[in-house]
C-alpha positions in Angstrom: 118.9 112.9 126.2 117.7 109.5 125.3 114.4 108.8 123.5 111.7 107.2 125.5 109.0 105.0 124.2 106.1 103.0 125.4 104.0 100.2 124.0 100.8 101.3 122.2 97.6 99.3 121.6 97.0 97.4 118.4 94.0 99.6 117.8 96.1 102.8 118.0 98.8 101.3 115.8 96.2 100.3 113.2 94.7 103.7 113.1 98.1 105.4 112.7 99.3 102.8 110.2 103.0 103.3 110.5 105.9 103.3 112.9 106.8 106.2 115.0 110.5 105.7 114.4 111.0 105.6 110.6 107.8 104.8 108.9 107.8 101.0 109.0 104.5 99.2 109.6 105.4 96.9 112.4 106.6 99.0 115.3 104.4 98.6 118.5 105.9 101.7 120.2 104.8 105.3 120.8 107.7 107.8 120.9 107.8 110.2 123.8 110.7 112.4 122.6 112.7 112.9 119.4 116.3 111.6 120.0 115.9 108.0 118.8 116.1 107.3 115.1 116.6 103.5 114.8 113.7 101.1 114.6 113.0 97.8 116.2 114.3 94.5 114.7 111.6 91.8 114.5 112.2 88.4 116.0 112.3 85.6 113.4 113.2 87.4 110.2 112.4 85.3 107.3 112.7 87.8 104.4 114.4 91.1 103.6 113.3 94.1 101.8 115.4 95.3 98.9 117.9 97.4 100.9 118.0 95.4 104.1 121.0 93.6 105.6 120.6 90.8 108.2 123.3 91.4 110.9 124.1 88.2 112.9 126.6 86.9 115.4 129.2 84.7 113.7 132.5 82.9 114.3 135.8 83.8 112.7 135.9 80.5 110.9 132.7 81.4 109.0 131.0 78.1 110.1 127.3 79.2 109.9 125.8 76.1 111.2 123.4 77.2 114.0 121.3 80.1 115.3 121.1 83.4 113.4 124.2 82.4 111.4 122.5 79.4 109.9 119.5 81.6 108.9 122.0 84.1 107.3 123.6 81.3 105.4 120.4 79.6 104.2 118.4 82.7 103.4 120.5 85.9 103.2 123.8 84.9 101.4 126.3 84.5 104.2 129.1 82.3 102.8 130.8 79.5 104.6 134.4 80.4 105.4 133.6 84.2 105.7 133.0 85.1 109.4 133.3 88.8 109.3 131.8 91.7 107.4 129.2 92.5 104.7 128.6 89.7 102.3 125.5 89.6 100.0 122.4 90.4 102.2 124.1 89.7 105.5 126.7 91.2 107.9 128.7 88.7 110.0 129.8 90.2 113.4 132.2 87.7 115.2 131.2 86.7 118.8 133.3 83.5 118.6 136.9 82.8 117.4 138.0 80.3 114.8 137.8 77.5 117.3 134.2 78.4 118.2 135.2 79.8 121.6 133.3 82.9 122.8 135.3 86.1 122.3 135.8 88.5 125.2 133.5 91.4 125.4 136.3 93.8 124.5 137.0 92.0 121.2 133.3 91.9 120.4 133.1 95.6 121.0 135.8 96.3 118.4 133.7 94.4 115.9 130.6 96.4 117.0 132.5 99.6 116.3 133.4 98.4 112.8 129.7 97.7 112.2 128.8 101.2 113.4 131.2 102.7 110.9 129.8 100.5 108.1 126.3 101.6 108.9 127.3 105.3 108.9 129.0 104.8 105.5 126.2 102.8 103.9 123.2 105.1 104.2 121.6 103.3 101.2 121.2 100.2 103.3 119.1 99.4 106.4 120.8 97.0 108.9 118.6 94.7 110.9 120.7 93.8 114.0 119.8 90.6 115.8 120.5 89.8 119.4 124.2 89.4 118.7 126.1 87.6 121.4 123.0 86.7 123.4 122.5 83.2 121.9 125.2 80.7 121.3 127.9 83.0 122.5 126.3 83.0 125.9 126.2 86.6 126.9 123.3 88.5 128.4 121.5 91.6 127.1 123.1 93.7 129.8 126.6 92.5 128.5 125.9 93.3 124.8 123.3 96.1 124.7 125.5 98.9 125.9 127.8 98.4 122.9 124.8 99.4 120.7 123.9 102.6 122.6 125.2 104.9 119.9 123.2 103.0 117.3 120.0 104.4 118.6 120.7 107.6 116.8 121.2 106.0 113.4 118.3 106.0 111.0 119.4 103.1 108.9 119.4 100.4 111.5 117.1 98.4 113.6 117.9 97.0 117.1 116.4 94.3 119.0 113.7 95.5 121.4 115.7 94.4 124.4 118.7 96.5 123.3 116.5 99.6 123.0 114.9 99.1 126.3 118.2 98.5 128.1 119.8 101.7 126.5 116.8 104.0 127.0 115.5 103.1 130.5 116.2 105.6 133.3 118.7 104.3 135.8 119.0 105.6 139.3 122.5 106.9 138.8 121.4 108.8 135.7 119.0 111.0 137.6 
């Protein structure tokens, strides 16, 4: 069973004072059941808390010149020349190859599975996952979000709101 949620008013959020998912202060959702454990990644992340990791779409050449990769390089310690894995306060998940060509979804999914294992191993860290693959790589939410369905049950990660909505909405063939 997937967790369902709905937006709540700012007044109700202010009264409650914390997130319904894992205690953060910024989540605008009310939980309707208890399966979901991840929280929502904010757009435009500009700083990280002590244990947070910025997860971004990268290229295998490690050229972090645009989009979330540039932010990771400038603010969160992603290093030029390293296009995959955990480095400093960032995690590079490849969506493009070393020639900056978009990777096929099957290859991106392999890297997503590696991230899933890393998140399960590193319970001391909280991974803020951005809309990987949905910017410069050119994929849509419906292409990428299904790869992150299992992440919803992880407490130490945050997913983009669009990924959560895609993976928790009731579909006609699920009924």
